[in-house]
N, C-alpha and C positions, 0 to 999 in steps of 0.2 A: 504494500500500500504506500509506503514511504517513497519507493521508486516511482510510482505512478504520479504522486503529487509533485515530485521533483521534475519529472519529465513534462508534465502539464505546465509547470511554471516556466520551463525553458521554452516550450512551444509558444506560450503566451507572450513571453518577452521578445522572442524573435519576430513574431507576427506583429507586435505593436511597434517595432522599430523598422519595419519594412516600408519601402516607398511605394506608392501606388504606381500602376502601370503608366498612367497619364503623366505623373510627375517625373517618372524615369525617362519617358519620351522627351519631355521638355528639357530635362537635364542634358540629354544627349544632343538636342538641338542647340542648346546654349553653349556647349563645350566648344572652345576655340577663341578666336580673336575677332572683336567687333570694334567698329568705329562709331562713336556717338556723334552723329552729323548735326543734330538740331535739338535744342532745348526750347520749348515754348510753353505758354501758359493759356489754358482754356478757362473761360469763366471770368475773365477780367479784361475790360476794355482799355485800361490804362497801361502805362509803361511799367513793367514789373522788373525789379532787380532783386535777386535773392541769393543768399548763401545756402548752398545745398549740401546736405550730408555733414553739416557743421564743418565744412572744409573750405570750399572755394565758391566764388560767385558763379552764377549760371553760365556766363560767357566763357569762363575758363574750362568748363566741361565740354563745350563744343569743340570737336576735333580730337577729343581724348580717345585713347585706345584702351579697350577693356578686354581682359583675358580671363576666361573661365576654364578651369581644369576640373572635369567631372569625376575623375577617379579618386580624388581626395578632397573635393569641395573647396579648393582654394583658388585664388586668382588675384588679380590686381587691376587697377586702372592707373593710367599714366597721363599726367597733365603736362603739356608743353610749357616751359617757363616763359614768362613775359613780364612786362612792367606791372601788369595787373594780377598776374597769377603766380603762385608759389608752385613751381613745377616739380615733377618727380613722381615716383611710384607710390601708390597707396595699396597696401596688401589687404585682402579680404578673405573671409570664409563665407561661403554662400550655400544656399539650398533653394529648392522649389517647394512651396507650401500650397496645399490644396485647401481652399476655403469652402466649407460645406454650405454656408448660408446663401451664397449666390453663385456657387460653382465656378469661382474665379481662381485662377492660379496666381501666386505671387512669387516674385524673386525676393528673397530676404538675404541680407548680408550684414556683417559686422566687421570692424577693423581688427586686423591682427598685425604682428610684426613679421620680420623676415624668417623667424623661427616658428611661425604659425601659432604664436601665443596671443591670446585675447588682450587687446589694449584698450578696449572700449567699455570695460566693466560689464560685459554681457549685453549692453545696449546695441541696437542695430536699426536697420531700415527695411521697410517692406514696400515694394513697388508692384502694382497690378500688372500682370502680363496681358496686354490687350491683343497683341499680334506676335506670333513667333513662327517663323518659317526658316528654311535653310539659309536664306539670304537677308532677311529683314526682321527687325524686332521693334515693337513699340511698347514702352512701359509708361505707366502713369502713377503718380502719387498725389494724394489729396493733402492740401495745405490750406491754412486760413491766412488771408491777406486782408487786413483792416476789417475783420469780422465777416468776410465773404469767403465761401469755399471756392478754391481754385485748384484745377488739376495741372500739375507740372507734367509735361509730355516729353519723353525722351525717345528720339528716333535714331535707331542704329542700323548699320549695314554690316554684314559679315565679310571679313577679308578672305 
């Protein structure tokens, strides 16, 4: 009986840690190098300037290169240095999350160092996956600007 309970516990643990088939497919599509071509704002008629991911202004993310490695869920994005932007690599640990309430997938990530250690205290970011194909990806995140909900739209192409 003790062996049965132990075996059941292992099966339950393994099944609870597994990734859904849909999430696995999205992870495979995400794997590789992407260029963030455009950052725009939906739901706001004014001129928006924002610091995204507590890192850089939206203009600095345009043209950045993003790399996702699916075998260990790590990656990075690279900002080109300029007078406005603090350039360099930002290392991340990422995953795809399936949201049951509206059946939307999300890309979530948090910052890590070069040794894959968490440097964000467990805090991270979630972006809704609007479109994901072999060659294009559109992600959106909801933010509040002056009390109004605004979507930040990130448009990527795969290299």
